[in-house]
DSSP file (Angstrom, degrees, kcal/mol; ACC not computed):
  #  RESIDUE AA STRUCTURE BP1 BP2  ACC     N-H-->O    O-->H-N    N-H-->O    O-->H-N    TCO  KAPPA ALPHA  PHI   PSI    X-CA   Y-CA   Z-CA
    1    1 A P    >         0   0    0      0, 0.0     3,-1.4     0, 0.0     4,-0.2   0.000 360.0 360.0 360.0 -32.9    0.0    0.0    0.0
    2    2 A G  G >   +     0   0    0      1,-0.3     3,-1.3     2,-0.1     4,-0.2   0.753 360.0  69.5 -65.1 -23.4    2.8    2.5    0.7
    3    3 A M  G >  S+     0   0    0      1,-0.3     3,-1.7     2,-0.2    -1,-0.3   0.674  76.3  82.5 -69.0 -16.9    4.0    2.3   -3.0
    4    4 A K  G <  S+     0   0    0     -3,-1.4    44,-0.3     1,-0.3    -1,-0.3   0.719  94.8  45.2 -62.3 -19.2    0.8    4.1   -4.1
    5    5 A R  G <  S+     0   0    0     -3,-1.3     2,-0.4    -4,-0.2    -1,-0.3   0.453  96.7  92.7-101.1  -1.8    2.6    7.4   -3.2
    6    6 A V    <   -     0   0    0     -3,-1.7     2,-0.5    34,-0.2    42,-0.1  -0.769  48.5-173.1-100.4 136.2    5.9    6.6   -4.8
    7    7 A L    >   -     0   0    0     -2,-0.4     3,-1.4    41,-0.0    33,-0.2  -0.948  28.5-129.5-124.6 108.2    6.9    7.5   -8.4
    8    8 A F  B 3  S+A   39   0A   0     31,-2.3    31,-1.8    -2,-0.5    33,-0.1  -0.374  93.9   7.3 -60.8 128.3   10.2    5.9   -9.3
    9    9 A N  T >  S+     0   0    0     29,-0.2     3,-1.7    -2,-0.1     4,-0.4   0.851  80.4 163.1  63.7  39.3   12.5    8.7  -10.8
   10   10 A E  G X   +     0   0    0     -3,-1.4     3,-1.7     1,-0.3     4,-0.4   0.816  62.9  70.5 -55.2 -34.5    9.9   11.3   -9.9
   11   11 A A  G >  S+     0   0    0      1,-0.3     3,-1.3     2,-0.2     4,-0.3   0.782  84.6  70.5 -57.4 -27.2   12.5   14.1  -10.3
   12   12 A S  G X  S+     0   0    0     -3,-1.7     3,-1.0     1,-0.3    -1,-0.3   0.806  89.7  59.8 -63.1 -28.7   12.5   13.5  -14.0
   13   13 A I  G <  S+     0   0    0     -3,-1.7    43,-2.8    -4,-0.4    44,-0.6   0.677 100.9  55.8 -75.5 -14.0    9.0   15.0  -14.4
   14   14 A F  G <  S+     0   0    0     -3,-1.3     2,-0.3    -4,-0.4    -1,-0.2   0.443  78.1 110.3 -98.1  -1.0   10.2   18.4  -13.0
   15   15 A E  S <  S-     0   0    0     -3,-1.0     2,-1.2    -4,-0.3    41,-0.1  -0.575  73.5-125.6 -71.9 135.0   13.0   18.9  -15.5
   16   16 A E        +     0   0    0     -2,-0.3     2,-0.3    41,-0.1    41,-0.2  -0.719  64.0 113.1 -88.6  99.5   12.1   21.8  -17.8
   17   17 A T        -     0   0    0     -2,-1.2    -2,-0.0    39,-0.4     0, 0.0  -0.963  69.4-125.8-156.2 161.9   12.4   20.3  -21.3
   18   18 A Q  S    S+     0   0    0     -2,-0.3    39,-0.1    39,-0.2    -2,-0.0   0.450  78.2 109.4 -93.3  -2.0   10.3   19.4  -24.2
   19   19 A E  S    S-     0   0    0      1,-0.1    -2,-0.1    38,-0.0     2,-0.0  -0.624  75.2-121.5 -71.7 124.2   11.6   15.9  -24.2
   20   20 A P        -     0   0    0      0, 0.0     2,-0.5     0, 0.0    39,-0.2  -0.316  13.8-138.1 -70.6 151.9    8.7   13.7  -23.0
   21   21 A V  E     -b   59   0A   0     37,-2.3    39,-2.3    -8,-0.1     2,-0.3  -0.937  18.5-132.5-105.7 130.2    9.0   11.5  -20.0
   22   22 A L  E     -bc  60  37A   0     14,-2.3    16,-2.7    -2,-0.5     2,-0.6  -0.657  10.8-148.4 -82.8 136.1    7.4    8.0  -20.4
   23   23 A L  E     +bc  61  38A   0     37,-3.2    39,-2.8    -2,-0.3     2,-0.2  -0.926  28.7 168.9-107.2 112.9    5.2    6.9  -17.5
   24   24 A V  E     - c   0  39A   0     14,-2.4    16,-2.7    -2,-0.6    17,-0.3  -0.675  40.5-117.2-121.0 171.6    5.4    3.1  -17.1
   25   25 A E  S    S+     0   0    0     37,-0.4    16,-2.1    14,-0.2    17,-1.7   0.944  84.6  29.4 -77.5 -48.7    4.3    0.6  -14.5
   26   26 A G  S  > S-     0   0    0     15,-0.2     4,-0.9    14,-0.2     3,-0.2  -0.728  71.2-116.7-123.4 164.1    7.5   -1.0  -13.2
   27   27 A V  H >> S+     0   0    0     -2,-0.3     3,-0.9     1,-0.2     4,-0.9   0.893 114.9  54.0 -59.8 -43.3   11.1   -0.3  -12.6
   28   28 A F  H 34 S+     0   0    0      1,-0.3     3,-0.4     2,-0.2    -1,-0.2   0.838 104.1  56.5 -65.2 -30.8   12.3   -2.9  -15.1
   29   29 A D  H 34 S+     0   0    0     -3,-0.2    -1,-0.3     1,-0.2    -2,-0.2   0.758 103.7  56.7 -66.3 -23.7   10.1   -1.3  -17.8
   30   30 A S  H X< S+     0   0    0     -3,-0.9     3,-1.9    -4,-0.9     4,-0.4   0.758  82.5  83.8 -81.6 -25.3   12.0    2.0  -17.2
   31   31 A F  G >< S+     0   0    0     -4,-0.9     3,-1.2    -3,-0.4    -1,-0.2   0.854  87.6  51.1 -53.2 -46.1   15.5    0.8  -17.8
   32   32 A P  G 3  S+     0   0    0      0, 0.0    -1,-0.3     0, 0.0    -2,-0.1   0.674 115.0  44.8 -67.2 -12.0   15.6    1.1  -21.7
   33   33 A Y  G X  S+     0   0    0     -3,-1.9     3,-1.4    -4,-0.2    -2,-0.2   0.305  89.1 174.5-114.9   7.3   14.3    4.7  -21.4
   34   34 A W  T <   +     0   0    0     -3,-1.2     4,-0.1    -4,-0.4    -3,-0.0  -0.332  61.0  12.7 -59.2 135.8   16.5    6.1  -18.7
   35   35 A P  T 3  S+     0   0    0      0, 0.0     2,-1.4     0, 0.0    -1,-0.3  -0.969 120.2  62.7 -97.9   4.3   16.5    9.0  -17.7
   36   36 A N  S <  S+     0   0    0     -3,-1.4   -14,-2.3    -6,-0.1     2,-0.3  -0.322  93.2  81.4 -90.4  55.9   13.4   10.1  -19.5
   37   37 A V  E     - c   0  22A   0     -2,-1.4     2,-0.3   -16,-0.3   -14,-0.2  -0.994  51.2-166.9-155.7 149.9   11.0    7.8  -17.6
   38   38 A A  E     - c   0  23A   0    -16,-2.7   -14,-2.4    -2,-0.3     2,-0.4  -0.988  16.4-145.3-138.4 146.8    9.1    7.5  -14.4
   39   39 A A  E     -Ac   8  24A   0    -31,-1.8   -31,-2.3    -2,-0.3   -14,-0.2  -0.928  11.6-151.6-120.4 138.1    7.5    4.4  -13.0
   40   40 A F        -     0   0    0    -16,-2.7   -34,-0.2    -2,-0.4   -15,-0.2   0.708  34.1-131.4 -73.5 -21.5    4.3    4.0  -11.0
   41   41 A L  S    S-     0   0    0    -16,-2.1     2,-0.3   -17,-0.3   -15,-0.2   0.923  84.8  -8.7  62.5  46.5    5.5    0.8   -9.2
   42   42 A G  S    S-     0   0    0    -17,-1.7    -2,-0.3   -18,-0.1    -1,-0.3  -0.975 122.8 -18.4 134.7-148.0    2.1   -0.6  -10.1
   43   43 A K  S    S-     0   0    0     -2,-0.3   -19,-0.0    -3,-0.1     2,-0.0  -0.611  78.8 -90.2 -90.6 154.1   -1.0    1.0  -11.6
   44   44 A P        -     0   0    0      0, 0.0     2,-0.2     0, 0.0    -1,-0.1  -0.331  47.2-169.1 -65.4 145.4   -1.5    4.8  -11.5
   45   45 A T     >  -     0   0    0    -41,-0.2     4,-2.1    -3,-0.1     5,-0.1  -0.729  39.9 -98.7-126.3 174.1   -3.3    6.2   -8.5
   46   46 A S  H  > S+     0   0    0     -2,-0.2     4,-2.2     1,-0.2     5,-0.1   0.824 123.6  57.9 -65.0 -29.9   -4.8    9.5   -7.4
   47   47 A Q  H  > S+     0   0    0      2,-0.2     4,-1.2     1,-0.2    -1,-0.2   0.895 105.6  49.0 -66.7 -39.0   -1.6   10.2   -5.4
   48   48 A H  H  > S+     0   0    0    -44,-0.3     4,-3.0     1,-0.2     3,-0.5   0.927 109.0  53.6 -62.7 -43.9    0.4    9.8   -8.6
   49   49 A Y  H  X S+     0   0    0     -4,-2.1     4,-2.1     1,-0.2    -2,-0.2   0.918 103.6  56.1 -56.0 -45.4   -2.0   12.2  -10.4
   50   50 A D  H  < S+     0   0    0     -4,-2.2    -1,-0.2     1,-0.2    -2,-0.2   0.828 113.8  40.5 -59.4 -33.0   -1.5   14.8   -7.6
   51   51 A V  H >< S+     0   0    0     -4,-1.2     3,-1.6    -3,-0.5    -2,-0.2   0.906 112.8  53.7 -78.7 -45.5    2.2   14.7   -8.3
   52   52 A L  H >< S+     0   0    0     -4,-3.0     3,-2.1     1,-0.3    -2,-0.2   0.764  93.0  69.2 -67.3 -26.6    2.0   14.6  -12.1
   53   53 A V  T 3< S+     0   0    0     -4,-2.1    -1,-0.3     1,-0.3    -2,-0.1   0.633  96.7  57.2 -67.3  -9.3   -0.2   17.6  -12.5
   54   54 A K  T <  S+     0   0    0     -3,-1.6    -1,-0.3    -5,-0.2    -2,-0.2   0.295  80.5 136.5 -98.2   7.6    2.8   19.6  -11.4
   55   55 A A    <   -     0   0    0     -3,-2.1   -41,-0.2     1,-0.1   -42,-0.1  -0.193  44.9-157.2 -60.0 146.4    5.0   18.2  -14.3
   56   56 A K  S    S+     0   0    0    -43,-2.8   -39,-0.4   -41,-0.1   -42,-0.2   0.272  73.3  42.9-105.4   7.0    7.2   20.7  -16.2
   57   57 A R  S    S-     0   0    0    -44,-0.6   -39,-0.2   -41,-0.2    27,-0.1  -0.925  98.2 -71.6-146.7 166.8    7.5   18.6  -19.3
   58   58 A P        -     0   0    0      0, 0.0   -37,-2.3     0, 0.0     2,-0.4  -0.305  45.6-150.5 -62.7 147.5    5.4   16.5  -21.7
   59   59 A L  E     -bd  21  85A   0     25,-2.4    27,-2.5   -39,-0.2     2,-0.4  -0.937  10.2-166.1-121.0 142.9    4.2   13.1  -20.3
   60   60 A V  E     -bd  22  86A   0    -39,-2.3   -37,-3.2    -2,-0.4     2,-0.5  -0.974  14.4-144.6-131.0 119.8    3.4    9.9  -22.2
   61   61 A V  E     +bd  23  87A   0     25,-2.4    27,-2.1    -2,-0.4     2,-0.3  -0.716  24.7 168.7 -85.6 123.9    1.5    7.1  -20.5
   62   62 A V        +     0   0    0    -39,-2.8   -37,-0.4    -2,-0.5     2,-0.1  -0.714   8.7 171.4-137.3  82.3    2.7    3.7  -21.7
   63   63 A L        -     0   0    0     25,-0.3    27,-0.4    -2,-0.3     5,-0.1  -0.403  47.0 -74.9 -85.3 168.4    1.3    0.9  -19.5
   64   64 A D    >   -     0   0    0      1,-0.1     3,-2.2    -2,-0.1    31,-0.2  -0.220  52.0-104.5 -56.5 154.4    1.5   -2.8  -20.1
   65   65 A A  G >  S+     0   0    0     29,-2.9     3,-1.5     1,-0.3     4,-0.2   0.833 119.6  59.6 -55.1 -37.0   -0.8   -4.0  -22.9
   66   66 A D  G 3  S+     0   0    0     28,-0.3    -1,-0.3     1,-0.3     3,-0.1   0.580 107.8  47.0 -71.4  -6.6   -3.2   -5.6  -20.5
   67   67 A A  G <> S+     0   0    0     -3,-2.2     4,-2.5     1,-0.1    -1,-0.3   0.046  72.6 120.1-118.6  24.1   -3.8   -2.2  -18.8
   68   68 A H  H <> S+     0   0    0     -3,-1.5     4,-2.5     1,-0.2     5,-0.2   0.850  74.1  51.8 -63.8 -34.7   -4.3   -0.1  -22.0
   69   69 A V  H  > S+     0   0    0      2,-0.2     4,-2.3     1,-0.2    -1,-0.2   0.936 112.5  45.7 -66.2 -44.6   -7.8    1.1  -21.0
   70   70 A E  H  > S+     0   0    0      1,-0.2     4,-2.2     2,-0.2    -2,-0.2   0.894 113.5  50.3 -63.2 -40.4   -6.6    2.2  -17.6
   71   71 A G  H  X S+     0   0    0     -4,-2.5     4,-2.5     2,-0.2    -2,-0.2   0.906 110.0  49.6 -64.7 -42.6   -3.6    3.9  -19.2
   72   72 A W  H  X S+     0   0    0     -4,-2.5     4,-2.3     1,-0.2    -2,-0.2   0.926 111.8  48.8 -61.5 -45.4   -5.8    5.8  -21.7
   73   73 A A  H  X S+     0   0    0     -4,-2.3     4,-2.0     2,-0.2    -2,-0.2   0.895 111.6  48.7 -63.4 -40.9   -8.1    7.0  -19.0
   74   74 A F  H  X S+     0   0    0     -4,-2.2     4,-2.1     2,-0.2    -1,-0.2   0.916 111.0  50.3 -66.0 -42.3   -5.3    8.2  -16.8
   75   75 A A  H  X S+     0   0    0     -4,-2.5     4,-2.3     1,-0.2    -2,-0.2   0.901 109.0  52.6 -61.3 -40.7   -3.7   10.0  -19.8
   76   76 A A  H  X S+     0   0    0     -4,-2.3     4,-2.4     2,-0.2    -1,-0.2   0.892 107.2  52.1 -63.5 -39.7   -7.1   11.7  -20.5
   77   77 A Q  H  X S+     0   0    0     -4,-2.0     4,-1.0     2,-0.2    -1,-0.2   0.931 111.1  46.9 -60.5 -45.6   -7.3   12.9  -16.9
   78   78 A L  H  <>S+     0   0    0     -4,-2.1     5,-1.7     1,-0.2     3,-0.3   0.886 111.6  51.1 -64.7 -38.3   -3.9   14.5  -17.1
   79   79 A K  H ><5S+     0   0    0     -4,-2.3     3,-1.9     1,-0.2    -1,-0.2   0.897 105.9  54.6 -66.0 -40.2   -4.7   16.1  -20.5
   80   80 A M  H 3<5S+     0   0    0     -4,-2.4    -1,-0.2     1,-0.3    -2,-0.2   0.737  99.6  63.1 -65.9 -20.8   -7.9   17.5  -19.1
   81   81 A A  T 3<5S-     0   0    0     -4,-1.0    -1,-0.3    -3,-0.3    -2,-0.2   0.471 126.5-101.2 -81.0  -1.2   -5.8   19.1  -16.3
   82   82 A G  T < 5S+     0   0    0     -3,-1.9    -3,-0.2     1,-0.3    -2,-0.1   0.533  77.2 136.1  97.5   7.1   -4.1   21.1  -19.0
   83   83 A L      < -     0   0    0     -5,-1.7     2,-0.8     1,-0.1    -1,-0.3  -0.470  64.1-109.4 -84.8 158.5   -0.9   19.1  -19.4
   84   84 A T        +     0   0    0     -2,-0.1   -25,-2.4   -27,-0.1     2,-0.4  -0.811  56.2 168.1 -84.6 111.9    0.8   18.0  -22.6
   85   85 A V  E     -d   59   0A   0     -2,-0.8     2,-0.3   -27,-0.2   -25,-0.2  -0.974  21.8-174.5-136.2 140.6    0.1   14.3  -22.6
   86   86 A G  E     -d   60   0A   0    -27,-2.5   -25,-2.4    -2,-0.4     2,-0.3  -0.787  10.3-150.5-123.1 172.3    0.4   11.4  -25.0
   87   87 A F  E     -d   61   0A   0     -2,-0.3     2,-0.5   -27,-0.2   -25,-0.2  -0.989   3.9-165.1-146.2 133.7   -0.6    7.8  -24.8
   88   88 A V        -     0   0    0    -27,-2.1     2,-0.6    -2,-0.3   -25,-0.3  -0.986  10.2-152.0-122.1 125.5    0.8    4.7  -26.5
   89   89 A R        -     0   0    0     -2,-0.5     2,-0.2   -27,-0.1   -24,-0.1  -0.850  14.2-149.0 -95.2 124.4   -1.1    1.4  -26.6
   90   90 A L        -     0   0    0     -2,-0.6     3,-0.1   -27,-0.4   -22,-0.1  -0.587  23.8-101.2 -88.8 154.0    1.1   -1.6  -26.8
   91   91 A T    >   -     0   0    0     -2,-0.2     3,-1.9     1,-0.2   -26,-0.3  -0.339  58.7 -66.6 -72.6 157.7    0.1   -4.8  -28.6
   92   92 A D  T 3  S+     0   0    0      1,-0.3    -1,-0.2   -27,-0.1     3,-0.1  -0.073 120.6  16.2 -48.0 134.4   -1.2   -7.7  -26.6
   93   93 A G  T 3  S+     0   0    0      1,-0.3     2,-0.3    -3,-0.1    -1,-0.3   0.401 102.2 114.1  84.8  -1.7    1.4   -9.4  -24.4
   94   94 A N    <   -     0   0    0     -3,-1.9   -29,-2.9     3,-0.0   -28,-0.3  -0.685  39.1-177.3-105.5 156.9    3.8   -6.5  -24.5
   95   95 A D    >>  -     0   0    0     -2,-0.3     3,-2.0   -31,-0.2     4,-0.7  -0.876  49.6 -89.9-136.1 170.0    5.2   -4.1  -21.9
   96   96 A P  T 34 S+     0   0    0      0, 0.0     3,-0.4     0, 0.0     8,-0.1   0.785 125.4  52.7 -56.5 -28.7    7.6   -1.1  -22.4
   97   97 A A  T 34 S+     0   0    0      1,-0.2     4,-0.1   -66,-0.0   -68,-0.0   0.632 105.4  55.1 -81.4 -12.5   10.6   -3.4  -21.8
   98   98 A S  T <4 S+     0   0    0     -3,-2.0     2,-0.2     2,-0.1    -1,-0.2   0.502  97.2  72.1-100.6  -4.1    9.6   -6.0  -24.4
   99   99 A V  S  < S-     0   0    0     -4,-0.7     2,-0.3    -3,-0.4    -9,-0.0  -0.660 100.9 -79.5-105.9 165.7    9.3   -3.7  -27.4
  100  100 A D     >  -     0   0    0     -2,-0.2     4,-2.3     1,-0.2     5,-0.2  -0.477  38.9-146.1 -63.5 122.3   12.0   -1.9  -29.4
  101  101 A S  H  > S+     0   0    0     -2,-0.3     4,-2.4     1,-0.2     5,-0.2   0.847  96.2  52.3 -65.1 -35.3   12.9    1.1  -27.4
  102  102 A E  H  > S+     0   0    0      2,-0.2     4,-2.1     1,-0.2    -1,-0.2   0.907 109.7  50.2 -67.6 -39.8   13.6    3.3  -30.4
  103  103 A W  H  > S+     0   0    0      2,-0.2     4,-2.7     1,-0.2    -2,-0.2   0.936 112.0  47.5 -60.1 -46.8   10.2    2.5  -31.8
  104  104 A L  H  X S+     0   0    0     -4,-2.3     4,-2.5     1,-0.2    -2,-0.2   0.887 109.8  51.8 -66.8 -38.5    8.5    3.3  -28.5
  105  105 A K  H  X S+     0   0    0     -4,-2.4     4,-2.0     2,-0.2    -1,-0.2   0.906 112.1  47.7 -62.5 -40.0   10.4    6.6  -28.1
  106  106 A F  H  X S+     0   0    0     -4,-2.1     4,-2.5     2,-0.2    -2,-0.2   0.941 113.1  47.2 -63.8 -47.9    9.3    7.6  -31.7
  107  107 A K  H  X S+     0   0    0     -4,-2.7     4,-2.3     1,-0.2    -2,-0.2   0.855 109.3  55.7 -63.3 -35.6    5.6    6.6  -31.0
  108  108 A A  H  X S+     0   0    0     -4,-2.5     4,-0.8     2,-0.2    -1,-0.2   0.945 110.7  43.0 -62.6 -48.7    5.7    8.5  -27.7
  109  109 A K  H >< S+     0   0    0     -4,-2.0     3,-0.8     1,-0.2     4,-0.4   0.906 114.0  52.2 -64.2 -40.6    6.8   11.7  -29.4
  110  110 A E  H >< S+     0   0    0     -4,-2.5     3,-1.6     1,-0.2     4,-0.3   0.871 101.9  60.5 -61.9 -37.6    4.3   11.1  -32.2
  111  111 A S  H >< S+     0   0    0     -4,-2.3     3,-1.1     1,-0.3    -1,-0.2   0.740  90.7  68.6 -65.7 -22.4    1.5   10.6  -29.7
  112  112 A L  T << S+     0   0    0     -4,-0.8    -1,-0.3    -3,-0.8    -2,-0.2   0.734 100.9  48.4 -68.3 -20.6    1.9   14.1  -28.3
  113  113 A N  T <  S+     0   0    0     -3,-1.6     2,-0.3    -4,-0.4    -1,-0.2   0.444 102.6  78.5 -97.3  -2.1    0.6   15.5  -31.6
  114  114 A N  S <  S-     0   0    0     -3,-1.1     2,-0.3    -4,-0.3   -27,-0.1  -0.753  73.7-129.0-108.2 152.6   -2.5   13.2  -31.7
  115  115 A T              0   0    0     -2,-0.3    -2,-0.1     1,-0.1   -29,-0.0  -0.696 360.0 360.0 -90.2 153.0   -5.8   13.4  -30.0
  116  116 A F              0   0    0     -2,-0.3    -1,-0.1   -44,-0.1   -40,-0.1   0.342 360.0 360.0-139.1 360.0   -6.9   10.3  -28.2
């Protein structure tokens, strides 16, 4: 239960840059995208939302494929708060660590220009 308030590499969301930070579920998902990544250590919570609405850079939500609906909804909440937010849906059975990292970084930047 204590993990609901923790965002692994939280400091990355406060860097003032236009390079997006990927929001993923787990620490192992974050390794290929370091340092432009933060991990929920599970699924996103209202406590995570309270931290992320203070972000200084674009955010892209990329949850595991089995959580794409939850990820889309969380990204929409952040976008409605006025943040620059993207969302990438992974194909079934995949997570951010199992796909090509260059492909995902490209899709993340591309998603910032799309509505969802």
